[in-house]
C-alpha positions in Angstrom: 75.7 134.4 114.6 71.7 133.3 116.1 70.6 136.2 113.9 72.3 134.7 110.9 70.9 131.3 112.0 67.3 132.5 111.8 67.6 133.5 108.0 69.2 130.1 106.8 66.4 127.6 108.6 63.3 126.4 107.6 60.9 125.6 110.6 61.5 121.5 109.8 65.9 122.6 109.8 67.6 121.6 113.3 71.4 123.7 113.4 73.8 120.9 114.1 76.2 123.4 114.4 78.5 126.7 113.0 81.7 128.7 113.2 84.7 130.1 111.3 85.6 127.7 108.6 88.6 125.0 108.5 90.4 122.5 107.6 88.6 120.5 109.7 85.0 120.9 108.5 86.4 120.8 104.6 87.0 117.4 106.0 84.3 116.0 107.1 82.6 117.7 103.9 84.5 115.6 101.7 83.6 112.6 104.1 80.0 113.1 104.2 79.4 112.9 100.4 80.0 109.2 100.8 77.1 108.5 102.9 74.6 109.9 101.0 72.8 108.8 97.6 72.5 112.5 96.2 74.1 115.6 96.3 73.3 119.0 95.1 75.6 122.6 95.0 73.9 125.8 95.0 76.4 128.9 94.5 74.6 131.7 95.3 76.1 135.6 94.3 76.5 139.0 96.2 77.5 141.3 93.8 75.5 144.0 93.6 78.3 147.0 95.3 74.1 149.0 95.5 72.4 146.5 97.2 75.0 143.6 98.5 71.5 141.9 100.1 70.9 141.3 96.1 71.3 137.7 95.0 71.8 138.5 91.1 73.0 135.3 90.1 72.6 131.3 91.1 74.1 128.3 90.1 72.7 124.7 91.1 74.7 122.2 90.0 72.6 118.6 90.8 72.1 115.2 89.5 70.8 115.6 85.7 70.2 119.4 86.3 73.2 122.1 85.4 76.1 122.0 83.5 78.8 119.9 84.9 76.9 116.8 85.2 76.7 117.2 81.1 80.0 115.4 80.1 79.3 112.3 82.4 77.3 109.4 82.0 74.8 109.4 84.8 76.5 106.2 86.3 79.2 108.4 87.2 77.3 111.7 88.6 77.5 110.9 92.0 81.8 110.7 91.6 81.4 114.1 89.8 79.7 115.2 92.1 81.8 114.4 94.8 84.7 115.8 93.2 83.0 119.1 92.2 82.1 119.4 96.1 85.9 118.7 97.4 86.8 121.0 94.6 85.1 123.7 95.8 85.7 123.3 99.6 89.4 123.5 99.3 88.4 127.0 97.3 86.8 127.8 100.7 90.0 127.5 102.2 91.6 130.3 100.7 89.6 132.4 101.7 89.1 130.3 105.7 89.0 133.6 107.7 87.0 134.9 106.1 84.1 132.3 106.1 81.7 131.2 108.3 80.5 127.6 107.7 76.5 126.2 109.4 75.8 122.5 109.0 72.3 122.3 109.5 70.1 118.9 108.8 65.6 118.0 108.8 64.4 114.2 108.1 65.8 114.0 104.7 68.3 116.6 103.6 71.8 117.7 105.0 72.8 120.7 104.4 76.5 122.0 104.5 76.0 126.2 103.9 79.5 128.5 103.6 79.3 132.2 103.2 82.2 133.8 102.8 82.2 137.7 103.1 85.2 139.1 100.6 84.9 141.4 97.9 80.9 140.4 97.8 78.8 137.7 99.2 79.4 134.8 98.3 76.9 131.2 99.4 77.8 127.6 98.7 75.3 125.1 100.0 76.1 121.7 99.5 72.8 119.4 100.2 73.3 115.6 100.9 70.2 113.3 100.5 69.3 109.6 100.3 66.7 110.8 98.3 66.2 113.1 95.4 66.6 116.6 95.5 65.3 119.8 93.0 
Protein backbone atom coordinates (compact mmCIF):
# COMPACT_ATOMS: atom_id res chain seq x y z
CA UNK A 1 0.00 0.00 0.00
CA UNK A 2 2.94 2.36 0.56
CA UNK A 3 3.75 2.37 -3.14
CA UNK A 4 0.17 3.46 -3.86
CA UNK A 5 0.46 6.22 -1.24
CA UNK A 6 3.42 7.69 -3.13
CA UNK A 7 1.35 8.00 -6.30
CA UNK A 8 -1.74 9.47 -4.61
CA UNK A 9 -0.30 12.18 -2.42
CA UNK A 10 0.97 15.57 -3.40
CA UNK A 11 3.73 17.17 -1.35
CA UNK A 12 1.11 19.05 0.73
CA UNK A 13 -1.06 16.01 1.47
CA UNK A 14 -0.94 14.06 4.72
CA UNK A 15 -2.26 10.49 4.83
CA UNK A 16 -4.82 10.05 7.60
CA UNK A 17 -5.76 6.41 7.09
CA UNK A 18 -6.14 3.69 4.50
CA UNK A 19 -7.28 0.11 4.16
CA UNK A 20 -9.90 -2.26 2.84
CA UNK A 21 -13.30 -0.63 2.31
CA UNK A 22 -15.93 -1.31 4.96
CA UNK A 23 -19.27 0.14 6.05
CA UNK A 24 -17.65 2.37 8.68
CA UNK A 25 -15.61 4.38 6.17
CA UNK A 26 -18.68 4.77 3.93
CA UNK A 27 -20.74 6.04 6.87
CA UNK A 28 -17.90 8.39 7.87
CA UNK A 29 -17.78 9.83 4.35
CA UNK A 30 -21.56 10.38 4.26
CA UNK A 31 -21.50 12.22 7.60
CA UNK A 32 -18.39 14.24 6.72
CA UNK A 33 -20.08 15.82 3.67
CA UNK A 34 -22.17 17.88 6.13
CA UNK A 35 -19.04 19.47 7.62
CA UNK A 36 -17.80 21.11 4.40
CA UNK A 37 -19.24 23.78 2.10
CA UNK A 38 -17.99 22.33 -1.20
CA UNK A 39 -17.98 18.81 -2.60
CA UNK A 40 -16.37 17.48 -5.77
CA UNK A 41 -16.54 13.91 -7.09
CA UNK A 42 -14.08 12.66 -9.70
CA UNK A 43 -14.50 9.21 -11.22
CA UNK A 44 -11.58 7.85 -13.27
CA UNK A 45 -12.07 4.74 -15.39
CA UNK A 46 -9.17 2.56 -16.54
CA UNK A 47 -10.97 0.08 -18.80
CA UNK A 48 -8.54 -0.34 -21.70
CA UNK A 49 -7.62 -4.04 -21.57
CA UNK A 50 -4.49 -3.44 -23.66
CA UNK A 51 -3.30 -0.62 -21.41
CA UNK A 52 -4.81 -1.04 -17.90
CA UNK A 53 -2.92 1.98 -16.50
CA UNK A 54 -4.39 4.38 -19.08
CA UNK A 55 -7.17 6.56 -17.70
CA UNK A 56 -9.47 6.76 -20.70
CA UNK A 57 -12.51 8.34 -19.08
CA UNK A 58 -12.97 10.93 -16.33
CA UNK A 59 -16.24 12.26 -14.97
CA UNK A 60 -16.11 15.33 -12.72
CA UNK A 61 -19.06 16.67 -10.74
CA UNK A 62 -19.01 19.73 -8.55
CA UNK A 63 -20.84 22.92 -7.71
CA UNK A 64 -21.66 24.44 -11.10
CA UNK A 65 -19.74 21.96 -13.27
CA UNK A 66 -20.38 18.46 -14.52
CA UNK A 67 -23.85 17.20 -15.44
CA UNK A 68 -25.64 16.38 -12.20
CA UNK A 69 -26.18 19.94 -10.96
CA UNK A 70 -27.91 21.19 -14.14
CA UNK A 71 -31.44 20.33 -12.98
CA UNK A 72 -31.00 21.82 -9.50
CA UNK A 73 -31.13 25.39 -8.22
CA UNK A 74 -27.88 26.68 -6.77
CA UNK A 75 -29.28 26.66 -3.23
CA UNK A 76 -29.74 22.87 -3.53
CA UNK A 77 -26.29 22.00 -4.95
CA UNK A 78 -24.84 20.90 -1.61
CA UNK A 79 -27.79 18.62 -0.89
CA UNK A 80 -27.59 17.15 -4.41
CA UNK A 81 -23.84 16.51 -4.17
CA UNK A 82 -24.17 14.96 -0.69
CA UNK A 83 -26.84 12.61 -2.04
CA UNK A 84 -24.62 11.74 -5.01
CA UNK A 85 -21.73 10.90 -2.69
CA UNK A 86 -24.04 8.80 -0.53
CA UNK A 87 -25.38 6.87 -3.52
CA UNK A 88 -21.96 6.28 -5.08
CA UNK A 89 -20.52 5.23 -1.71
CA UNK A 90 -23.33 2.69 -1.29
CA UNK A 91 -22.49 1.34 -4.76
CA UNK A 92 -18.87 0.86 -3.63
CA UNK A 93 -20.07 -1.48 -0.88
CA UNK A 94 -21.25 -3.90 -3.58
CA UNK A 95 -17.55 -4.39 -4.41
CA UNK A 96 -16.29 -3.98 -0.85
CA UNK A 97 -13.78 -6.84 -1.04
CA UNK A 98 -12.23 -5.36 -4.21
CA UNK A 99 -12.03 -1.74 -3.00
CA UNK A 100 -9.26 0.05 -1.12
CA UNK A 101 -9.70 3.46 0.50
CA UNK A 102 -7.31 6.30 1.28
CA UNK A 103 -8.17 9.36 3.35
CA UNK A 104 -5.75 12.26 3.11
CA UNK A 105 -5.83 16.00 3.56
CA UNK A 106 -3.94 19.20 3.03
CA UNK A 107 -4.61 22.60 4.63
CA UNK A 108 -7.72 23.24 2.47
CA UNK A 109 -9.06 19.91 1.15
CA UNK A 110 -9.96 16.57 2.73
CA UNK A 111 -10.02 13.70 0.23
CA UNK A 112 -11.57 10.25 0.28
CA UNK A 113 -10.03 8.20 -2.53
CA UNK A 114 -11.46 4.78 -3.40
CA UNK A 115 -9.75 2.38 -5.80
CA UNK A 116 -11.82 -0.55 -7.04
CA UNK A 117 -9.90 -3.34 -8.76
CA UNK A 118 -12.62 -5.36 -10.48
CA UNK A 119 -12.84 -6.22 -14.19
CA UNK A 120 -11.01 -2.91 -14.62
CA UNK A 121 -9.80 -0.23 -12.23
CA UNK A 122 -12.08 2.59 -11.16
CA UNK A 123 -11.10 5.47 -8.88
CA UNK A 124 -13.69 7.55 -7.04
CA UNK A 125 -12.15 10.65 -5.49
CA UNK A 126 -14.34 12.76 -3.20
CA UNK A 127 -12.86 16.13 -2.28
CA UNK A 128 -14.36 18.22 0.53
CA UNK A 129 -13.46 21.80 1.35
CA UNK A 130 -14.74 25.04 2.82
CA UNK A 131 -13.19 26.83 -0.17
CA UNK A 132 -14.26 26.43 -3.78
CA UNK A 133 -12.75 23.41 -5.52
CA UNK A 134 -11.77 23.53 -9.18
